[in-house]
N, CA, C and O atoms as a MOPAC input file, in Angstrom:
PM7 MOZYME 1SCF
protein

 N    -18.39000 1   124.23100 1     3.43100 1
 C    -17.91400 1   125.56300 1     3.78200 1
 C    -16.38300 1   125.53000 1     3.85400 1
 O    -15.80600 1   124.73700 1     4.59800 1
 N    -15.74200 1   126.39200 1     3.08200 1
 C    -14.28900 1   126.46700 1     3.01300 1
 C    -13.77900 1   127.40600 1     4.11100 1
 O    -13.91700 1   128.62500 1     4.00200 1
 N    -13.19500 1   126.84000 1     5.16200 1
 C    -12.70400 1   127.65900 1     6.26500 1
 C    -11.26700 1   127.29500 1     6.59400 1
 O    -10.77900 1   126.22800 1     6.22100 1
 N    -10.59200 1   128.20600 1     7.30600 1
 C     -9.23000 1   127.92300 1     7.75300 1
 C     -9.19100 1   126.71000 1     8.67000 1
 O     -8.24300 1   125.92500 1     8.64100 1
 N    -10.22100 1   126.56600 1     9.47800 1
 C    -10.27400 1   125.42000 1    10.38900 1
 C    -10.30500 1   124.11000 1     9.61000 1
 O     -9.58000 1   123.17100 1     9.93900 1
 N    -11.13400 1   124.04700 1     8.59100 1
 C    -11.20800 1   122.83900 1     7.77500 1
 C     -9.87600 1   122.59100 1     7.06800 1
 O     -9.40800 1   121.45400 1     7.00200 1
 N     -9.27000 1   123.64800 1     6.54400 1
 C     -7.96600 1   123.51100 1     5.89000 1
 C     -6.92200 1   122.99000 1     6.87100 1
 O     -6.12000 1   122.12300 1     6.52400 1
 N     -6.93000 1   123.51300 1     8.08900 1
 C     -5.98900 1   123.04600 1     9.12400 1
 C     -6.20100 1   121.57200 1     9.43600 1
 O     -5.24000 1   120.81900 1     9.59000 1
 N     -7.45600 1   121.16500 1     9.52900 1
 C     -7.76400 1   119.76200 1     9.81800 1
 C     -7.24800 1   118.87300 1     8.69000 1
 O     -6.62100 1   117.84400 1     8.94000 1
 N     -7.51700 1   119.27500 1     7.44600 1
 C     -7.01800 1   118.50700 1     6.30600 1
 C     -5.49900 1   118.40400 1     6.33300 1
 O     -4.92800 1   117.33800 1     6.10300 1
 N     -4.86200 1   119.52700 1     6.61600 1
 C     -3.40000 1   119.53200 1     6.63700 1
 C     -2.86100 1   118.60200 1     7.72000 1
 O     -1.90100 1   117.86800 1     7.48600 1
 N     -3.46800 1   118.62800 1     8.89400 1
 C     -3.02900 1   117.74900 1     9.98400 1
 C     -3.25600 1   116.27300 1     9.65000 1
 O     -2.53500 1   115.40600 1    10.14400 1
 N     -4.23900 1   115.99400 1     8.82800 1
 C     -4.52800 1   114.61800 1     8.42600 1
 C     -3.67700 1   114.17400 1     7.24500 1
 O     -3.77700 1   113.03600 1     6.78800 1
 N     -2.83600 1   115.08500 1     6.75500 1
 C     -1.96500 1   114.74500 1     5.63900 1
 C     -2.58700 1   114.98800 1     4.27700 1
 O     -2.01100 1   114.61400 1     3.25600 1
 N     -3.74000 1   115.60100 1     4.25000 1
 C     -4.42800 1   115.89200 1     2.98500 1
 C     -3.99000 1   117.27100 1     2.50200 1
 O     -4.77300 1   118.22100 1     2.49300 1
 N     -2.73300 1   117.35800 1     2.10300 1
 C     -2.09900 1   118.63500 1     1.76900 1
 C     -2.73600 1   119.30300 1     0.55400 1
 O     -2.96700 1   120.51200 1     0.58000 1
 N     -3.02200 1   118.56300 1    -0.49400 1
 C     -3.60900 1   119.14900 1    -1.70500 1
 C     -4.98900 1   119.74500 1    -1.39600 1
 O     -5.31000 1   120.84600 1    -1.84400 1
 N     -5.79500 1   119.01100 1    -0.62900 1
 C     -7.11800 1   119.49200 1    -0.27700 1
 C     -7.01700 1   120.75700 1     0.57000 1
 O     -7.75600 1   121.71800 1     0.35500 1
 N     -6.10100 1   120.75000 1     1.52700 1
 C     -5.88900 1   121.92000 1     2.38400 1
 C     -5.45100 1   123.11500 1     1.54900 1
 O     -5.94700 1   124.22500 1     1.74100 1
 N     -4.53500 1   122.89500 1     0.63500 1
 C     -4.03500 1   123.97400 1    -0.21800 1
 C     -5.16700 1   124.60800 1    -1.01700 1
 O     -5.22900 1   125.83100 1    -1.13500 1
 N     -6.05500 1   123.79700 1    -1.56300 1
 C     -7.18400 1   124.34000 1    -2.33000 1
 C     -8.09300 1   125.19700 1    -1.45400 1
 O     -8.58200 1   126.23800 1    -1.89400 1
 N     -8.31900 1   124.76400 1    -0.22400 1
 C     -9.16700 1   125.54600 1     0.68600 1
 C     -8.48500 1   126.85900 1     1.04700 1
 O     -9.12800 1   127.90800 1     1.06000 1
 N     -7.18700 1   126.81000 1     1.34100 1
 C     -6.46600 1   128.05100 1     1.64100 1
 C     -6.57100 1   129.03000 1     0.47400 1
 O     -6.72800 1   130.23100 1     0.69000 1
 N     -6.48600 1   128.53500 1    -0.74700 1
 C     -6.60500 1   129.39900 1    -1.93300 1
 C     -8.00100 1   130.01400 1    -2.01300 1
 O     -8.14100 1   131.18800 1    -2.35600 1
 N     -9.02600 1   129.23600 1    -1.70100 1
 C    -10.39300 1   129.75900 1    -1.70500 1
 C    -10.56600 1   130.82900 1    -0.63100 1
 O    -11.19200 1   131.86100 1    -0.87300 1
 N    -10.02000 1   130.58600 1     0.53900 1
 C    -10.09000 1   131.56600 1     1.62500 1
 C     -9.42500 1   132.86600 1     1.18700 1
 O     -9.94300 1   133.95500 1     1.43300 1
 N     -8.27700 1   132.73900 1     0.53800 1
 C     -7.53800 1   133.91500 1     0.08800 1
 C     -8.29700 1   134.68200 1    -1.00300 1
 O     -8.20800 1   135.90800 1    -1.06900 1
 N     -9.03100 1   133.97900 1    -1.84600 1
 C     -9.85100 1   134.66200 1    -2.86300 1
 C    -10.91600 1   135.52900 1    -2.20100 1
 O    -11.18700 1   136.64600 1    -2.64100 1
 N    -11.51400 1   134.99600 1    -1.13600 1
 C    -12.56900 1   135.73200 1    -0.43200 1
 C    -12.00300 1   136.84500 1     0.44200 1
 O    -12.64600 1   137.87500 1     0.64100 1
 N    -10.79800 1   136.63400 1     0.96200 1
 C    -10.15800 1   137.61300 1     1.84300 1
 C     -8.68000 1   137.72800 1     1.46900 1
 O     -7.83500 1   137.05800 1     2.06200 1
 N     -8.36700 1   138.57200 1     0.48800 1
 C     -6.99100 1   138.68500 1    -0.01300 1
 C     -5.96200 1   139.12800 1     1.02700 1
 O     -4.75900 1   139.01100 1     0.79300 1
 N     -6.41600 1   139.62900 1     2.15800 1
 C     -5.49300 1   140.07300 1     3.20800 1
 C     -5.29200 1   139.03500 1     4.30300 1
 O     -4.64700 1   139.32100 1     5.31200 1
 N     -5.83100 1   137.84200 1     4.12200 1
 C     -5.73700 1   136.81500 1     5.15100 1
 C     -4.30500 1   136.27500 1     5.22200 1
 O     -3.87700 1   135.48900 1     4.37700 1
 N     -3.58600 1   136.71400 1     6.24200 1
 C     -2.16400 1   136.35200 1     6.35900 1
 C     -1.96600 1   134.86600 1     6.66100 1
 O     -0.98100 1   134.27500 1     6.21900 1
 N     -2.88300 1   134.25900 1     7.40100 1
 C     -2.74600 1   132.83500 1     7.71300 1
 C     -2.85900 1   131.99300 1     6.44200 1
 O     -2.11200 1   131.03100 1     6.26300 1
 N     -3.77800 1   132.35000 1     5.57600 1
 C     -3.93500 1   131.62800 1     4.31600 1
 C     -2.71200 1   131.82600 1     3.42200 1
 O     -2.25700 1   130.88200 1     2.77600 1
 N     -2.17700 1   133.04900 1     3.38300 1
 C     -0.97900 1   133.32700 1     2.57900 1
 C      0.20400 1   132.49100 1     3.03900 1
 O      0.91400 1   131.90400 1     2.22300 1
 N      0.41000 1   132.44000 1     4.34000 1
 C      1.53300 1   131.67200 1     4.90300 1
 C      1.36200 1   130.19000 1     4.60800 1
 O      2.31600 1   129.51500 1     4.22500 1
 N      0.14800 1   129.68600 1     4.78600 1
 C     -0.12300 1   128.26400 1     4.53900 1
 C      0.09400 1   127.90700 1     3.06900 1
 O      0.64200 1   126.84900 1     2.76100 1
 N     -0.32900 1   128.77500 1     2.17400 1
 C     -0.14200 1   128.52000 1     0.74000 1
 C      1.33700 1   128.46300 1     0.40300 1
 O      1.77200 1   127.57700 1    -0.33300 1
 N      2.11400 1   129.40100 1     0.93400 1
 C      3.56400 1   129.37900 1     0.68800 1
 C      4.19100 1   128.10600 1     1.24500 1
 O      5.02100 1   127.47300 1     0.59300 1
 N      3.78300 1   127.73900 1     2.45700 1
 C      4.34000 1   126.54400 1     3.10000 1
 C      4.01600 1   125.28500 1     2.29800 1
 O      4.90400 1   124.48600 1     2.00100 1
 N      2.76000 1   125.11600 1     1.95400 1
 C      2.34300 1   123.90900 1     1.24100 1
 C      2.84300 1   123.89300 1    -0.19600 1
 O      3.17900 1   122.82900 1    -0.71600 1
 N      2.89800 1   125.02900 1    -0.83700 1
 C      3.42100 1   125.08700 1    -2.20500 1
 C      4.89700 1   124.73900 1    -2.21400 1
 O      5.37000 1   124.06000 1    -3.12600 1
 N      5.62200 1   125.19100 1    -1.22000 1
 C      7.04500 1   124.86100 1    -1.11200 1
 C      7.26400 1   123.38500 1    -0.90900 1
 O      8.18800 1   122.81100 1    -1.48400 1
 N      6.42500 1   122.75300 1    -0.09500 1
 C      6.54000 1   121.31500 1     0.12500 1
 C      6.26500 1   120.56400 1    -1.15800 1
 O      6.94800 1   119.59000 1    -1.47500 1
 N      5.27300 1   121.01100 1    -1.88900 1
 C      4.90700 1   120.33400 1    -3.12400 1
 C      6.03600 1   120.44900 1    -4.14400 1
 O      6.35300 1   119.47700 1    -4.82900 1
 N      6.64000 1   121.62500 1    -4.25000 1
 C      7.74600 1   121.81300 1    -5.18400 1
 C      8.94700 1   120.97200 1    -4.78000 1
 O      9.62700 1   120.40100 1    -5.63300 1
 N      9.20600 1   120.89500 1    -3.48100 1
 C     10.35800 1   120.14700 1    -2.99400 1
 C     10.27600 1   118.67100 1    -3.38300 1
 O     11.29400 1   118.04700 1    -3.68000 1
 N      9.06700 1   118.11800 1    -3.38100 1
 C      8.90500 1   116.69600 1    -3.63000 1
 C      8.26800 1   116.38600 1    -4.97900 1
 O      7.82100 1   115.26600 1    -5.22600 1
 N      8.23400 1   117.40500 1    -5.85800 1
 C      7.61400 1   117.21800 1    -7.15700 1
 C      8.31200 1   116.12800 1    -7.97100 1
 O      7.64400 1   115.29600 1    -8.58600 1
 N      9.61400 1   116.12300 1    -7.98300 1
 C     10.38000 1   115.14900 1    -8.76700 1
 C     11.11800 1   114.16900 1    -7.86100 1
 O     12.31700 1   113.94300 1    -8.02600 1
 N     10.41100 1   113.60100 1    -6.92400 1
 C     11.01300 1   112.65700 1    -5.99200 1
 C     11.64400 1   111.51300 1    -6.78200 1
 O     11.11700 1   111.06100 1    -7.79900 1
 N     12.74900 1   111.07900 1    -6.29400 1
 C     13.52500 1   110.01700 1    -6.92600 1
 C     12.63300 1   108.81000 1    -7.21900 1
 O     12.19000 1   108.12200 1    -6.30000 1
 N     12.37700 1   108.55900 1    -8.48700 1
 C     11.49500 1   107.44700 1    -8.85500 1
 C     12.12100 1   106.09300 1    -8.53600 1
 O     11.41400 1   105.10800 1    -8.32300 1
 N     13.43800 1   106.05200 1    -8.50400 1
 C     14.11100 1   104.80600 1    -8.14000 1
 C     13.77800 1   104.44800 1    -6.69300 1
 O     13.53600 1   103.28100 1    -6.38400 1
 N     13.76500 1   105.44900 1    -5.80100 1
 C     13.42400 1   105.17600 1    -4.40500 1
 C     11.94000 1   104.83400 1    -4.26600 1
 O     11.56600 1   104.04200 1    -3.40100 1
 N     11.11200 1   105.41200 1    -5.09200 1
 C      9.69000 1   105.06900 1    -5.07100 1
 C      9.51400 1   103.58600 1    -5.41500 1
 O      8.77200 1   102.86800 1    -4.74500 1
 N     10.19800 1   103.14400 1    -6.45600 1
 C     10.13400 1   101.73000 1    -6.84300 1
 C     10.68000 1   100.83700 1    -5.73400 1
 O     10.12000 1    99.78000 1    -5.44400 1
 N     11.77900 1   101.27000 1    -5.12000 1
 C     12.37900 1   100.52700 1    -4.01400 1
 C     11.36500 1   100.38900 1    -2.87600 1
 O     11.20200 1    99.31000 1    -2.30600 1
 N     10.68100 1   101.50500 1    -2.55000 1
 C      9.68900 1   101.50700 1    -1.47500 1
 C      8.57800 1   100.50000 1    -1.75400 1
 O      8.15100 1    99.77800 1    -0.85400 1
 N      8.11800 1   100.45100 1    -2.98400 1
 C      7.01900 1    99.55200 1    -3.33400 1
 C      7.40200 1    98.07700 1    -3.25300 1
 O      6.54100 1    97.21600 1    -3.07500 1
 N      8.70600 1    97.78700 1    -3.38600 1
 C      9.14900 1    96.39400 1    -3.41200 1
 C      9.85400 1    95.93000 1    -2.13300 1
 O     10.11000 1    94.73600 1    -1.97400 1
 N     10.16700 1    96.84500 1    -1.23200 1
 C     10.96500 1    96.46000 1    -0.06700 1
 C     10.18800 1    95.50000 1     0.83200 1
 O      8.97200 1    95.61100 1     0.99200 1
 N     10.93600 1    94.54600 1     1.41800 1
 C     10.26900 1    93.58200 1     2.28500 1
 C     11.15500 1    93.05800 1     3.40600 1
 O     10.73900 1    92.16800 1     4.14700 1
 N     12.35600 1    93.58300 1     3.54700 1
 C     13.21200 1    93.14000 1     4.65300 1
 C     13.47200 1    94.30400 1     5.59700 1
 O     13.32100 1    95.46700 1     5.22300 1
 N     13.85600 1    93.98700 1     6.79700 1
 C     14.16300 1    95.00900 1     7.79700 1
 C     15.30000 1    95.91400 1     7.32800 1
 O     15.27100 1    97.12000 1     7.57300 1
 N     16.28500 1    95.35200 1     6.66700 1
 C     17.40800 1    96.13700 1     6.14600 1
 C     16.91000 1    97.14600 1     5.11300 1
 O     17.34200 1    98.29900 1     5.10800 1
 N     16.01200 1    96.71500 1     4.24800 1
 C     15.46700 1    97.62200 1     3.23700 1
 C     14.62100 1    98.72800 1     3.87100 1
 O     14.67100 1    99.87900 1     3.43900 1
 N     13.85200 1    98.37500 1     4.88900 1
 C     13.06300 1    99.38400 1     5.59200 1
 C     13.97400 1   100.43200 1     6.22100 1
 O     13.69400 1   101.62700 1     6.13500 1
 N     15.05200 1    99.99600 1     6.84600 1
 C     16.00900 1   100.92100 1     7.47500 1
 C     16.67700 1   101.80800 1     6.42400 1
 O     16.85800 1   103.00500 1     6.64600 1
 N     17.03500 1   101.23100 1     5.30100 1
 C     17.65900 1   102.00400 1     4.23200 1
 C     16.70500 1   103.08600 1     3.72200 1
 O     17.10200 1   104.23200 1     3.51000 1
 N     15.45500 1   102.70700 1     3.53100 1
 C     14.46900 1   103.67400 1     3.06500 1
 C     14.24400 1   104.75800 1     4.11700 1
 O     14.11900 1   105.93500 1     3.78000 1
 N     14.19300 1   104.37100 1     5.36900 1
 C     14.01500 1   105.33200 1     6.45600 1
 C     15.14400 1   106.36400 1     6.46000 1
 O     14.89100 1   107.55800 1     6.62400 1
 N     16.38600 1   105.91000 1     6.28100 1
 C     17.52300 1   106.83300 1     6.23300 1
 C     17.39500 1   107.79300 1     5.05300 1
 O     17.64700 1   108.99100 1     5.18700 1
 N     16.99900 1   107.25700 1     3.89300 1
 C     16.82800 1   108.10700 1     2.72000 1
 C     15.72500 1   109.14300 1     2.95400 1
 O     15.88000 1   110.31200 1     2.60100 1
 N     14.62800 1   108.71300 1     3.54400 1
 C     13.49300 1   109.60400 1     3.79300 1
 C     13.87000 1   110.72700 1     4.75500 1
 O     13.53500 1   111.88900 1     4.52200 1
 N     14.55900 1   110.38200 1     5.82300 1
 C     14.99200 1   111.40600 1     6.77500 1
 C     15.93700 1   112.40500 1     6.11300 1
 O     15.87500 1   113.60500 1     6.38300 1
 N     16.79000 1   111.91100 1     5.26700 1
 C     17.71200 1   112.78800 1     4.54500 1
 C     16.94800 1   113.71800 1     3.59700 1
 O     17.29400 1   114.89200 1     3.46000 1
 N     15.92400 1   113.19600 1     2.95200 1
 C     15.11900 1   113.99800 1     2.01200 1
 C     14.35800 1   115.10400 1     2.70500 1
 O     14.16200 1   116.17600 1     2.13100 1
 N     13.92500 1   114.86300 1     3.93100 1
 C     13.14100 1   115.86600 1     4.66000 1
 C     14.00600 1   116.96000 1     5.23600 1
 O     13.50200 1   118.03700 1     5.55700 1
 N     15.28100 1   116.71700 1     5.37300 1
 C     16.16100 1   117.73900 1     5.98300 1
 C     16.89400 1   118.55200 1     4.98600 1
 O     17.66200 1   119.44000 1     5.35800 1

């Protein structure tokens, strides 16, 4: 059953794509559902923001193994989110 509650749970668990699909289904059934509209805009914006994430940093993340590298990645990540 596709419900806002299930979509919210998925979103809180970090399952953004799954949540987005449920919000879209809810909106198909109820085109005036403002909560689903807001959630779709929010999640779609997040997806667009990180669509072309720096592949160099992705490679760095996969290979990092020192505390200095972890800190460097953390700084980059915080900067990306703001």
